[in-house]
VOPAGU-2260 file (C-alpha; in pm, 1 decimal, decimal comma):
REM VOPAGU-2260
SITE   aa  ch    i         X         Y         Z
SITE  MET   A    0   13765,9   10108,6   10149,8
SITE  LYS   A    1   13403,1   10225,3   10174,5
SITE  ILE   A    2   13105,9   10024,3   10067,0
SITE  ASN   A    3   12797,4   10157,5    9874,1
SITE  LYS   A    4   12544,6   10348,7   10070,7
SITE  ILE   A    5   12262,3   10133,4   10198,2
SITE  LEU   A    6   11901,4   10260,4   10226,5
SITE  LEU   A    7   11725,9   10146,9   10541,5
SITE  ALA   A    8   11352,8   10184,5   10601,4
SITE  GLY   A    9   11272,3   10403,2   10894,5
SITE  THR   A   10   10990,9   10435,9   11133,7
SITE  MET   A   11   10635,4   10444,7   10972,2
SITE  LEU   A   12   10448,5   10759,5   11089,1
SITE  PHE   A   13   10080,1   10777,5   11039,8
SITE  ALA   A   14    9995,9   11133,9   10926,5
SITE  GLY   A   15    9831,8   11327,0   10655,4
SITE  ALA   A   16    9514,8   11265,5   10461,2
SITE  SER   A   17    9604,1   11140,8   10116,3
SITE  MET   A   18    9392,5   10824,6   10145,2
SITE  MET   A   19    9009,5   10854,2   10145,1
SITE  ALA   A   20    8737,6   10634,6   10261,9
SITE  GLN   A   21    8362,0   10643,5   10192,3
SITE  GLU   A   22    8069,3   10716,9   10430,7
SITE  THR   A   23    7691,4   10715,1   10365,7
SITE  VAL   A   24    7523,6   11040,9   10472,6
SITE  THR   A   25    7135,6   11069,7   10509,6
SITE  GLU   A   26    6988,4   11410,1   10413,0
SITE  TYR   A   27    6640,7   11547,5   10460,5
SITE  THR   A   28    6477,9   11809,1   10223,1
SITE  TYR   A   29    6167,7   11984,8   10356,0
SITE  ASN   A   30    5872,2   11993,8   10127,6
SITE  PRO   A   31    5620,4   12280,5   10163,2
SITE  ASN   A   32    5284,6   12125,3   10241,8
SITE  TRP   A   33    4910,9   12180,8   10293,5
SITE  TYR   A   34    4719,0   12058,0   10592,6
SITE  ILE   A   35    4366,2   12039,7   10727,8
SITE  GLN   A   36    4279,2   12058,6   11100,1
SITE  GLY   A   37    3959,5   11979,6   11288,5
SITE  GLN   A   38    3922,5   12062,6   11665,2
SITE  ILE   A   39    3662,9   12064,0   11940,2
SITE  GLY   A   40    3675,5   12182,1   12303,0
SITE  GLY   A   41    3553,3   12461,9   12525,5
SITE  GLN   A   42    3558,8   12834,2   12576,1
SITE  GLU   A   43    3574,8   13054,6   12890,9
SITE  THR   A   44    3445,6   13396,8   12835,9
SITE  VAL   A   45    3609,6   13634,9   13072,2
SITE  GLY   A   46    3341,9   13813,0   13288,5
SITE  GLU   A   47    3220,9   13886,3   13646,0
SITE  SER   A   48    3174,9   13526,6   13756,8
SITE  SER   A   49    3378,6   13242,0   13892,3
SITE  PHE   A   50    3536,8   12994,5   13641,3
SITE  GLY   A   51    3286,5   12757,0   13495,2
SITE  HIS   A   52    2979,5   12969,1   13488,9
SITE  LEU   A   53    3084,2   13117,2   13163,2
SITE  PHE   A   54    3225,4   12790,3   13003,5
SITE  SER   A   55    3061,7   12687,1   12681,4
SITE  PRO   A   56    3127,6   12444,0   12389,2
SITE  ASN   A   57    3363,5   12548,1   12102,5
SITE  ALA   A   58    3481,3   12406,1   11779,1
SITE  GLN   A   59    3721,5   12490,3   11494,3
SITE  ILE   A   60    3822,8   12387,4   11139,6
SITE  ALA   A   61    4128,8   12516,1   10968,0
SITE  VAL   A   62    4329,8   12491,6   10650,2
SITE  GLY   A   63    4695,2   12573,5   10645,6
SITE  TYR   A   64    5015,5   12590,3   10432,0
SITE  ASN   A   65    5370,8   12552,4   10563,8
SITE  PHE   A   66    5624,5   12744,7   10345,1
SITE  ASN   A   67    5925,8   12600,8   10523,4
SITE  PRO   A   68    6015,7   12423,3   10850,9
SITE  TYR   A   69    5978,4   12749,8   11041,6
SITE  PHE   A   70    5685,2   12947,9   10918,6
SITE  GLY   A   71    5336,3   12903,6   10774,8
SITE  LEU   A   72    4984,7   13057,7   10742,1
SITE  ARG   A   73    4651,9   12921,0   10850,0
SITE  LEU   A   74    4290,5   13015,5   10768,6
SITE  ALA   A   75    4065,9   12908,2   11067,6
SITE  VAL   A   76    3694,6   12934,4   11134,3
SITE  ASN   A   77    3616,7   12920,2   11508,4
SITE  ALA   A   78    3249,2   12890,5   11621,2
SITE  TRP   A   79    2979,5   12799,5   11853,0
SITE  GLN   A   80    2888,2   12972,0   12182,1
SITE  SER   A   81    2993,6   13248,8   12422,1
SITE  LYS   A   82    2841,2   13344,8   12757,7
SITE  GLY   A   83    2776,0   13654,1   12969,7
SITE  TRP   A   84    2676,6   13704,6   13337,4
SITE  ILE   A   85    2543,0   13979,6   13548,1
SITE  ASP   A   86    2506,2   13999,8   13928,4
SITE  VAL   A   87    2288,6   14296,0   14056,4
SITE  ASN   A   88    2190,3   14227,9   14418,3
SITE  ASN   A   89    1972,2   14544,6   14460,0
SITE  ALA   A   90    1771,8   14440,6   14148,1
SITE  ASN   A   91    1758,5   14078,9   14250,5
SITE  ILE   A   92    1929,9   13982,2   13920,4
SITE  HIS   A   93    2171,8   13704,0   13923,8
SITE  SER   A   94    2165,9   13564,9   13572,1
SITE  GLY   A   95    2366,0   13450,4   13268,9
SITE  TRP   A   96    2294,0   13434,8   12908,0
SITE  LYS   A   97    2451,1   13278,5   12594,4
SITE  TRP   A   98    2468,4   13364,0   12223,9
SITE  ASN   A   99    2623,9   13217,4   11909,8
SITE  TYR   A  100    2902,1   13332,0   11700,3
SITE  VAL   A  101    3143,2   13237,8   11413,1
SITE  ALA   A  102    3494,2   13389,0   11385,6
SITE  PRO   A  103    3704,0   13356,0   11066,8
SITE  THR   A  104    4072,1   13433,8   11124,0
SITE  VAL   A  105    4410,7   13443,3   10939,8
SITE  ASP   A  106    4694,4   13317,4   11156,9
SITE  ALA   A  107    5075,9   13331,9   11121,5
SITE  VAL   A  108    5221,6   12993,3   11251,5
SITE  VAL   A  109    5576,6   12977,6   11380,8
SITE  ASN   A  110    5729,8   12636,2   11458,7
SITE  LEU   A  111    5919,7   12713,1   11779,8
SITE  SER   A  112    6070,6   12359,9   11793,9
SITE  ASN   A  113    6258,8   12403,5   11462,8
SITE  VAL   A  114    6339,4   12769,7   11525,2
SITE  PHE   A  115    6513,7   12695,4   11871,6
SITE  GLY   A  116    6595,6   12331,2   11821,6
SITE  GLY   A  117    6693,3   12308,6   11465,8
SITE  TYR   A  118    6503,8   12121,9   11178,1
SITE  LYS   A  119    6444,7   11753,7   11263,6
SITE  PRO   A  120    6196,6   11571,1   11040,8
SITE  ASN   A  121    6121,6   11292,5   11278,8
SITE  ARG   A  122    6060,4   11503,1   11584,4
SITE  LEU   A  123    5772,3   11347,7   11796,3
SITE  VAL   A  124    5642,4   11659,6   11956,8
SITE  GLU   A  125    5634,4   12008,7   11809,0
SITE  VAL   A  126    5525,7   12339,5   11949,0
SITE  ASP   A  127    5377,0   12619,4   11727,4
SITE  PHE   A  128    5313,3   12984,4   11817,6
SITE  LEU   A  129    5000,4   13129,5   11650,9
SITE  ALA   A  130    4896,6   13482,2   11613,7
SITE  GLY   A  131    4628,9   13627,2   11383,7
SITE  ILE   A  132    4338,7   13863,8   11319,8
SITE  GLY   A  133    3989,6   13835,0   11189,5
SITE  ALA   A  134    3624,0   13902,2   11261,9
SITE  ASN   A  135    3384,2   13773,7   11523,2
SITE  ILE   A  136    3024,4   13760,9   11402,8
SITE  GLY   A  137    2773,9   13733,0   11683,6
SITE  PHE   A  138    2404,0   13633,7   11649,9
SITE  SER   A  139    2114,1   13479,0   11853,6
SITE  ASN   A  140    2155,5   13721,8   12148,4
SITE  GLY   A  141    1780,3   13680,6   12267,3
SITE  GLU   A  142    1873,9   13571,9   12611,9
SITE  ALA   A  143    2061,3   13887,6   12679,0
SITE  ALA   A  144    1757,6   14095,1   12560,7
SITE  ASP   A  145    1535,0   13892,7   12821,3
SITE  VAL   A  146    1786,4   13973,0   13093,8
SITE  ASN   A  147    1787,1   14332,7   12991,7
SITE  SER   A  148    1406,1   14347,0   13011,0
SITE  ALA   A  149    1412,5   14204,0   13359,3
SITE  LEU   A  150    1675,9   14464,3   13467,8
SITE  LEU   A  151    1469,7   14746,3   13345,4
SITE  ALA   A  152    1149,5   14615,5   13508,3
SITE  ALA   A  153    1303,5   14560,9   13844,2
SITE  HIS   A  154    1538,6   14858,7   13877,6
SITE  SER   A  155    1542,8   15064,5   13557,8
SITE  ILE   A  156    1889,9   14920,9   13485,3
SITE  GLY   A  157    1967,9   14796,2   13140,3
SITE  LEU   A  158    2254,2   14636,4   12960,2
SITE  GLU   A  159    2437,9   14945,0   12815,2
SITE  ASN   A  160    2586,9   14756,5   12513,7
SITE  LEU   A  161    2301,9   14536,2   12442,0
SITE  TRP   A  162    2302,6   14425,7   12067,5
SITE  SER   A  163    2057,6   14225,5   11851,8
SITE  GLY   A  164    2047,7   14068,2   11507,6
SITE  THR   A  165    2402,2   14002,5   11379,8
SITE  LYS   A  166    2694,4   14199,1   11515,0
SITE  ALA   A  167    3046,4   14188,3   11368,0
SITE  ARG   A  168    3357,1   14294,1   11559,9
SITE  PHE   A  169    3735,0   14288,0   11497,8
SITE  VAL   A  170    3918,4   14009,9   11694,6
SITE  GLY   A  171    4283,2   13952,9   11757,6
SITE  GLN   A  172    4423,1   13640,7   11888,4
SITE  ALA   A  173    4742,1   13453,3   11995,1
SITE  GLY   A  174    4829,3   13121,6   12160,4
SITE  LEU   A  175    5010,1   12792,7   12132,6
SITE  ASP   A  176    4959,1   12459,5   11951,7
SITE  LEU   A  177    5115,4   12141,0   12084,7
SITE  ASN   A  178    5124,1   11864,6   11825,1
SITE  PHE   A  179    5214,3   11488,3   11873,6
SITE  ASN   A  180    5319,9   11341,2   11542,7
SITE  VAL   A  181    5174,8   10988,7   11531,0
SITE  SER   A  182    5273,5   10931,7   11174,2
SITE  LYS   A  183    5413,3   11119,6   10870,2
SITE  HIS   A  184    5065,6   11259,2   10785,0
SITE  VAL   A  185    4871,6   11260,3   11121,3
SITE  ALA   A  186    4925,2   11466,6   11433,1
SITE  ILE   A  187    4707,9   11498,9   11753,5
SITE  GLY   A  188    4720,6   11850,2   11879,2
SITE  LEU   A  189    4616,2   12069,4   12188,9
SITE  GLU   A  190    4567,2   12434,9   12118,3
SITE  VAL   A  191    4503,0   12716,0   12362,0
SITE  MET   A  192    4414,6   13067,5   12209,2
SITE  ALA   A  193    4334,4   13389,1   12386,1
SITE  ASN   A  194    4102,2   13623,3   12177,1
SITE  MET   A  195    4051,9   13996,3   12237,3
SITE  LEU   A  196    3746,6   14201,4   12109,5
SITE  SER   A  197    3613,6   14549,2   12154,8
SITE  ASP   A  198    3396,8   14627,9   12462,1
SITE  GLY   A  199    3039,9   14519,4   12435,3
SITE  TYR   A  200    3083,8   14167,1   12307,0
SITE  ASN   A  201    2898,5   14050,4   12609,0
SITE  SER   A  202    2631,5   14326,3   12584,3
SITE  LYS   A  203    2787,8   14492,2   12895,1
SITE  LYS   A  204    2991,2   14818,3   12918,9
SITE  ALA   A  205    3329,2   14759,9   13108,6
SITE  GLY   A  206    3554,5   15031,9   12957,0
SITE  ASN   A  207    3808,1   14776,6   12835,3
SITE  PRO   A  208    3835,4   14504,5   12579,7
SITE  ASP   A  209    3637,5   14174,0   12615,6
SITE  TRP   A  210    3827,8   13846,4   12619,8
SITE  TYR   A  211    3752,9   13475,1   12576,3
SITE  VAL   A  212    3997,0   13180,4   12584,4
SITE  ASN   A  213    3954,8   12868,0   12379,3
SITE  GLY   A  214    4102,7   12525,8   12456,7
SITE  LEU   A  215    4077,0   12280,8   12162,5
SITE  LEU   A  216    4176,3   11921,3   12101,8
SITE  GLY   A  217    4200,5   11794,5   11753,0
SITE  VAL   A  218    4357,7   11615,3   11466,7
SITE  LYS   A  219    4572,8   11751,4   11183,2
SITE  TYR   A  220    4628,2   11582,5   10855,7
SITE  THR   A  221    4906,1   11672,4   10619,9
SITE  PHE   A  222    4875,2   11624,5   10250,6
SITE  GLY   A  223    5179,0   11473,2   10077,9
SITE  ASP   A  224    5529,5   11407,5   10229,2
SITE  LYS   A  225    5661,6   11680,3   10446,4
SITE  TYR   A  226    6025,9   11591,2   10363,2
SITE  THR   A  227    6224,3   11389,4   10100,4
SITE  GLU   A  228    6497,4   11151,5   10244,8
SITE  THR   A  229    6807,6   11092,1   10027,3
SITE  THR   A  230    7132,8   10921,9   10097,9
SITE  ARG   A  231    7470,6   10995,0    9936,9
SITE  THR   A  232    7819,5   10873,9    9971,9
SITE  VAL   A  233    8083,6   11119,0   10076,0
SITE  GLU   A  234    8471,2   11081,6   10100,6
SITE  VAL   A  235    8630,9   11120,4   10434,4
SITE  PRO   A  236    8997,5   11142,6   10511,2
SITE  VAL   A  237    9191,1   10850,1   10660,0
SITE  ALA   A  238    9548,4   10835,7   10763,4
SITE  ASP   A  239    9818,1   10689,1   10527,1
SITE  PRO   A  240   10153,2   10582,9   10627,8
SITE  LYS   A  241   10458,5   10787,8   10521,9
SITE  VAL   A  242   10798,3   10619,1   10505,3
SITE  ILE   A  243   11109,8   10806,3   10635,2
SITE  GLU   A  244   11431,7   10678,6   10500,8
SITE  ARG   A  245   11768,0   10714,3   10649,9
SITE  ILE   A  246   12111,4   10672,2   10489,5
SITE  ILE   A  247   12382,0   10511,1   10697,2
SITE  GLU   A  248   12728,4   10519,2   10576,8
SITE  ARG   A  249   12969,2   10246,4   10706,1
SITE  VAL   A  250   13350,3   10236,0   10670,9
SITE  VAL   A  251   13493,9    9884,5   10677,9
SITE  GLU   A  252   13848,7    9991,0   10766,0
SITE  THR   A  253   13747,2   10118,8   11097,3
SITE  PRO   A  254   13546,8    9969,8   11378,4
SITE  ALA   A  255   13171,5   10012,8   11332,7
SITE  PRO   A  256   13025,4   10305,5   11541,4
SITE  ALA   A  257   12800,5   10233,0   11821,5
SITE  PRO   A  258   12435,0   10197,4   11708,4
SITE  VAL   A  259   12264,0   10531,6   11720,1
SITE  GLU   A  260   11916,8   10521,1   11885,5
SITE  GLU   A  261   11661,2   10679,6   11662,2
SITE  VAL   A  262   11479,3   10969,8   11826,0
SITE  LYS   A  263   11110,5   10976,9   11759,3
SITE  ALA   A  264   10916,2   11296,4   11763,6
SITE  GLU   A  265   10686,7   11337,8   12057,1
SITE  ILE   A  266   10311,7   11376,0   11977,8
SITE  LEU   A  267   10045,5   11507,8   12217,7
SITE  ARG   A  268    9675,2   11479,8   12154,6
SITE  ARG   A  269    9406,8   11628,6   12375,4
SITE  ASP   A  270    9027,7   11638,8   12287,6
SITE  VAL   A  271    8850,9   11931,7   12443,8
SITE  PHE   A  272    8479,6   11861,0   12471,2
SITE  PHE   A  273    8194,1   12115,7   12469,1
SITE  ARG   A  274    7828,4   12113,7   12574,6
SITE  ILE   A  275    7548,2   12125,3   12318,3
SITE  ASN   A  276    7503,6   12454,2   12127,1
SITE  THR   A  277    7808,5   12612,8   12319,3
SITE  ALA   A  278    8175,3   12710,0   12242,3
SITE  THR   A  279    8266,8   12786,8   12607,3
SITE  ILE   A  280    8552,9   12585,4   12769,5
SITE  SER   A  281    8439,9   12415,8   13096,3
SITE  LYS   A  282    8656,8   12404,8   13403,0
SITE  ASP   A  283    8743,9   12031,9   13351,8
SITE  GLU   A  284    8822,9   12080,1   12987,0
SITE  MET   A  285    9050,9   12379,7   13065,1
SITE  ASN   A  286    9289,2   12130,5   13216,5
SITE  LYS   A  287    9348,9   11977,9   12880,4
SITE  VAL   A  288    9421,4   12316,3   12730,2
SITE  THR   A  289    9674,1   12378,4   12998,3
SITE  GLU   A  290    9847,2   12050,2   12908,8
SITE  VAL   A  291    9864,6   12154,1   12553,7
SITE  ALA   A  292   10018,8   12485,1   12650,7
SITE  GLU   A  293   10281,2   12321,7   12875,6
SITE  PHE   A  294   10376,7   12070,1   12599,5
SITE  LEU   A  295   10427,2   12356,9   12344,7
SITE  LYS   A  296   10635,1   12551,9   12605,0
SITE  SER   A  297   10865,4   12253,1   12676,0
SITE  HIS   A  298   10894,3   12179,7   12296,6
SITE  PRO   A  299   10982,7   12509,5   12128,5
SITE  ASN   A  300   10982,5   12374,6   11785,8
SITE  ALA   A  301   10636,6   12198,8   11811,0
SITE  LYS   A  302   10322,6   12330,7   11663,9
SITE  VAL   A  303    9955,0   12247,0   11740,7
SITE  GLU   A  304    9669,6   12173,7   11488,3
SITE  ILE   A  305    9329,4   12263,3   11639,5
SITE  THR   A  306    9028,9   12108,5   11453,6
SITE  GLY   A  307    8672,8   12201,8   11561,4
SITE  TYR   A  308    8369,7   11969,9   11513,4
SITE  ALA   A  309    8001,9   11982,0   11562,8
SITE  ASP   A  310    7741,0   11702,1   11603,3
SITE  LYS   A  311    7578,2   11659,0   11264,9
SITE  GLY   A  312    7275,2   11498,2   11445,4
SITE  THR   A  313    7155,5   11822,3   11599,7
SITE  GLY   A  314    7118,3   12169,9   11474,0
SITE  THR   A  315    7132,1   12311,8   11114,7
SITE  MET   A  316    7417,7   12309,2   10876,7
SITE  ALA   A  317    7480,6   12674,8   10931,9
SITE  ILE   A  318    7468,7   12648,1   11313,7
SITE  ASN   A  319    7705,1   12348,2   11317,3
SITE  LEU   A  320    7950,8   12510,0   11084,6
SITE  ARG   A  321    7958,8   12824,5   11309,1
SITE  LEU   A  322    7992,1   12614,0   11622,4
SITE  SER   A  323    8289,7   12407,1   11481,8
SITE  LYS   A  324    8469,5   12732,6   11392,0
SITE  GLN   A  325    8397,1   12889,6   11726,7
SITE  ARG   A  326    8518,0   12578,4   11928,7
SITE  ALA   A  327    8850,5   12565,2   11745,4
SITE  GLN   A  328    8898,0   12941,1   11774,2
SITE  ILE   A  329    8823,4   12958,4   12139,8
SITE  VAL   A  330    9097,8   12697,2   12214,1
SITE  ALA   A  331    9344,5   12889,2   12005,0
SITE  ASN   A  332    9251,6   13223,6   12156,9
SITE  THR   A  333    9293,1   13073,2   12517,8
SITE  LEU   A  334    9637,6   12931,1   12418,3
SITE  LYS   A  335    9745,1   13271,4   12297,5
SITE  ASP   A  336    9584,8   13519,5   12549,4
SITE  LYS   A  337    9618,3   13294,9   12867,6
SITE  PHE   A  338    9937,6   13097,0   12807,0
SITE  GLY   A  339   10135,4   13325,0   12559,4
SITE  ILE   A  340   10157,2   13069,0   12276,6
SITE  PRO   A  341   10227,6   13265,9   11952,7
SITE  ALA   A  342    9961,4   13237,6   11685,5
SITE  ASP   A  343   10226,2   13124,5   11417,2
SITE  ARG   A  344   10257,6   12792,4   11619,0
SITE  MET   A  345    9879,7   12708,1   11579,7
SITE  VAL   A  346    9679,7   12585,1   11273,6
SITE  VAL   A  347    9312,9   12636,4   11326,5
SITE  LYS   A  348    9052,6   12441,4   11122,5
SITE  SER   A  349    8687,0   12361,8   11139,7
SITE  MET   A  350    8498,7   12073,3   10988,4
SITE  GLY   A  351    8127,5   12162,4   11037,9
SITE  GLU   A  352    7864,7   11874,4   11009,9
SITE  GLU   A  353    7950,9   11748,6   10662,1
SITE  ALA   A  354    8308,5   11632,3   10724,1
SITE  PHE   A  355    8435,7   11325,1   10909,2
SITE  GLN   A  356    8297,6   11274,6   11260,7
SITE  PRO   A  357    8579,0   11155,5   11482,1
SITE  TYR   A  358    8354,9   10969,0   11726,0
SITE  SER   A  359    8069,0   10722,3   11695,1
SITE  ASP   A  360    7878,2   10879,6   11973,9
SITE  PRO   A  361    7711,4   11199,2   11839,6
SITE  VAL   A  362    7766,7   11370,0   12181,6
SITE  ASP   A  363    8137,2   11330,0   12162,7
SITE  ASN   A  364    8157,8   11513,2   11832,6
SITE  ARG   A  365    8097,0   11848,5   12003,1
SITE  VAL   A  366    8484,5   11868,7   12033,8
SITE  ALA   A  367    8795,2   12055,1   11938,3
SITE  ILE   A  368    9084,3   11822,3   11877,4
SITE  CYS   A  369    9437,1   11945,9   11952,8
SITE  VAL   A  370    9733,8   11760,3   11807,2
SITE  CYS   A  371   10087,7   11882,0   11905,0
SITE  GLU   A  372   10373,9   11760,9   11698,3
């Protein structure tokens, strides 16, 4: 006679993502902002003399507006003094002169740190590229007139582009601004700017543009908060147990069969790590991909799930989403092209930066996780 069927609880396998946990995420929203900047330093006018003979004081004040983390505009007024020099041995003239100027310019400002390193609101050092146009208005050129008179008296030689009164010229400029953020509102900066003007700025004729280079040290003050910090709670998946049940039938009239050993499915996991901002498999990490391929070949019914991740602490959301997709896909392509694993045995996923981060160390989250089952 047979007894009723008995339900026995089987092995608990942790899989799936039906349970959820909560995690706090901090987000930063950039706020467009105004700033004012005051600087002082020196200028070297490019001319026919050794460095230092044409060095003069220089100052600048500027007002700017940052539209986003990457681009802004600045109105600057640079002023003080420039110098010229002439060396005519046969006229026994070895003399320099100076004059004053004021140069208002409009500059485009590109934040190179955010463009190439991703937006980070708490970055200590930032580098800006500046390029602009404007006018250079020169005045008080009396010393050049005195040198010209001496040249004419000694050897009938004069300064061919001597100017007097007030002289305005077009100026183009480009340079770099290195800023150290000492607080949310205050930064100390070092700026180096090269300026190009038409020939004759220094009262001499050279047949090519005249140049001067400004080196300035100053302070920048930003009005208002450059960013808004918010926190929110997101749900991330955690594993929940699934119970597999087996039905064992026993016949009492005959000897019980020998116990059958339950066969558990083999699972292989390999984590393929990547360097920052790359989706290229290194030589060491390729060994892990090889182990995944060998497991799949020795288990014809097994499949692999490949999930790409990116470190949410670096880069932008768009960059991290792209990197996580590329990292998962490069592993899948390598399994298919190099080892001949069919595409229908692979499931490819990417989690970007908003999803669950598998590791506590941000560096380890630049990874593609392969689970064969």
